[in-house]
C-alpha positions, 0 to 999 in steps of 0.5 A, a space after each residue: 499500500 506504500 506505492 499507491 499514489 498519493 490520492 489514494 492513500 489520501 482519500 484511504 486516511 480521510 476514511 480512517 480518520 472519519 472511523 477514528 473520530 465515531 470511535 473517539 467522540 463516543 468515549 469523549 462525550 461520556 465524561 462531562 454526560 456521566 455524572 446526570 446520567 449517574 443521577 438519573 439511573 443510579 449507580 455512583 459506586 459504578 462510575 467508574 465501571 462505565 470507562 473501565 469495561 470499555 477499555 478493558 474489551 477493548 484493550 483485548 481485543 486490540 493486541 488480537 485484532 492486530 496479530 490478525 490483521 497481520 494475517 488478513 489485512 486491516 480492512 474486514 477488522 475495521 468494519 467489523 469494528 464501526 458495526 459493532 461499535 454502532 450496536 453498542 452505542 444504539 443500546 446504550 441508549 436505551 439503558 435503565 440501569 448502571 448494570 445494562 448501561 455497562 454492559 452496552 458500553 462492552 460492546 462499544 469496548 470490542 468494536 472501539 479496540 478493533 477500529 482504533 487497531 486497524 486505524 493506526 496501523 493503516 498509517 504504517 501501511 501507507 506511509 513510511 516512518 518518515 512520514 508518519 510523523 505527521 499523520 500520527 499527529 494528525 489522528 492525534 488531532 482526531 482525537 482532541 478535535 473529538 475532545 473538543 465536540 464530544 464534551 461541549 454537546 455532551 454537556 448540551 445534551 445532558 443539560 436540555 434533552 434526554 440523555 440517551 441522545 449522548 449515545 445516538 448523536 454521532 450514529 450517523 458519522 459512523 454508517 459514512 465511515 462505513 461506507 467508506 472504508 468499504 467503498 475505498 479501503 483495498 483489500 489484502 490477500 490472506 498471508 500464507 503460512 501464518 497459522 492463528 495462535 487460538 490457545 495463545 489468544 485465549 489465555 492473554 484475552 484471561 489474562 488482561 481480564 483478569 488482571 483488569 477485575 482484580 484492579 478494579 475490584 480492588 478498589 471497591 472490595 479492598 485489596 485482599 477480597 477473595 475476589 480480588 486474589 482468586 483473579 491476581 492468582 488466575 492473572 498469574 496463572 494464564 500469563 506464565 501459561 502464555 508465555 509457554 505457548 508463544 515460545 512454542 507456537 510458529 506464529 504467536 499473537 505476540 512475539 516475545 522476540 518484540 520485547 527483547 527490542 529496547 525501544 518497544 518495551 521502553 516505549 510500551 512503559 512510557 504509553 502506559 504512565 501517558 495513558 494514566 496521566 492522560 485518561 485521569 484528567 479526562 475523568 476527573 476534571 469534571 467532578 470539579 468543575 460540577 462538583 467543587 465548583 457547582 458549574 453545569 455539564 456544558 461549563 464542565 465540556 466548555 472548560 474542558 476545550 482549553 486543554 482539547 484546543 492546545 491538544 490539537 494545535 500542538 499534536 498536528 505542530 509536533 507531527 510535522 515537527 518530527 516528519 521535517 527534523 527526523 528527531 522526536 525525542 526532545 519533544 517528548 520530553 518537553 512534553 512530559 516535563 509541561 503536561 506533569 507541571 499542569 497536572 501539579 497546578 490542577 492539584 493547588 485548585 481550591 473551592 475559591 479556585 475560578 475557571 479562568 486559572 483553571 482552564 490555564 492550568 489544562 491550557 498548559 496539560 493540553 500542550 505538553 500532552 499533543 507534545 506527546 501524543 504522535 511519539 510513541 506508536 512512531 517509536 514501536 513501528 520505526 524499531 520493529 518489520 513491517 510484517 510486525 506492524 500491526 501486533 506492533 502497534 496493538 501492544 503500544 495502543 494496549 500499553 495506553 488503554 492499559 494505562 488509562 484503564 488501571 489508572 483511572 482504577 487507581 485514581 477511583 480508588 484514591 479519590 474513594 478513599 480520600 473522601 471516606 475519611 473525610 466523611 468519616 469524620 464529619 457529622 451531620 448538623 442536628 438541624 438538618 436531622 430533624 428535617 425530611 431530608 433522607 440523610 443519606 443524601 447528605 453524605 452522598 458527593 454525587 448531590 454535588 454533581 445534581 444542582 435542580 436536586 439541591 434546590 428541591 432539597 432546599 425547599 424541604 427545609 426551614 429557612 432558619 436551617 438553610 445556613 447550616 445546609 448550605 454550610 455542610 455542602 461547603 464541607 463536602 466540597 471541600 472534601 472533594 476539591 482535596 480527594 481531588 488534588 490528591 489524584 492530581 498530584 499522584 498523575 503529576 508523579 505519574 507523568 514525571 516517570 514518564 518523562 524519566 523513562 523517555 531519557 533511558 529511549 533511544 533515537 533512531 533514525 525513522 526509515 524512508 521506507 518500509 521495507 
């Protein structure tokens, strides 16, 4: 595909970026919408699972499709991914319980994993490593565009329409992308002599799922619970069995020889750490805007737009600079340093902070994130033979998604632990206990996400008690802010670790051909 004329390459990339935009929009639109959805259907304790289940299924699918696409080509998997993703999104809009929403988001994840893995590998099929920087930057721009449109539109929808439209509004883009790819994407003949590693795929899927389940259950049930320990045991057994299988089969689903390459190993570790920071800031900023500052979901989306704009601009810029100069390590170091500083600044926010201050800090985060986004898939692709392009790209995507999944789970554990500790030390004023308000509502931080509910509660209490009610809500906001500060300082440390790891990355010349 590298030898196709540029016009043909461009049309293929437009169709692939449309598919990626479709998937990314459905990911980013949920962040600002979820507090309202949770308030409607309940399930605050399972808040992170709506995100986690998607990443769990997407992560598992992406790594398996990486190898399969090396054998059968990218086209069938990106089309199947769009189809599954569309069905999952359609069903999400009909969810009546949190369990249903989690299930349907899991279905979306299977499709999303196929789309993500195939889309980024397509760049490697069409362009040489030296040319890929520009296109990786543009793909980062697609993510940025989705982060620009998604959160803002999500806030507008839940503030003015039924939240189901959060999942339905972008379905026409999926249909457009499907038709474009079906017509334009060339079909690739199956590679002869390659066999599907069924047992390796099964054990790898079990290992990934059991690890992620252990992490999430550890946050809610305690790390010494029987369910967590059993999942960790299953992970260890299945992972060891997976390694044994991969050493025996002729066509492993993940060739272990890839990780003997230091560039591949270091790049994937960095991608993991980057995923923790990126998804951490995306998921928990809406809590600060809506819960601490008491603003609407629409305002939350508009606030995150500041990070998105700077991320899009600098992702596109650094992609062009990488293609022009052939250098990439310096941009990664600068980006991680700036991103770490931005996250630290977010940890200094208080209940008295203004939206303008938050926007400034988010712009700093966006600049740092944008500088790093196009780099580490490129470094992995540049370090391996083209026959391993799909599976190598998939390991990079898996590392970032695992970082996001595990990171959000751990950050959620930190948030809940800090909140639980602080709330246990607070007592509801006696004047409020004598009103018609259910005491359990006052100890639920989710109340801060619902200004309409707060207004209705005010109508249930005498005017003489309103001052106590407002003072108690302020104390809950301060508690949430302190917990979020811990979350942001933790992500700042993680991103600084990514900066340190980048120092150990060997920078080799970007090839001018896929051969």
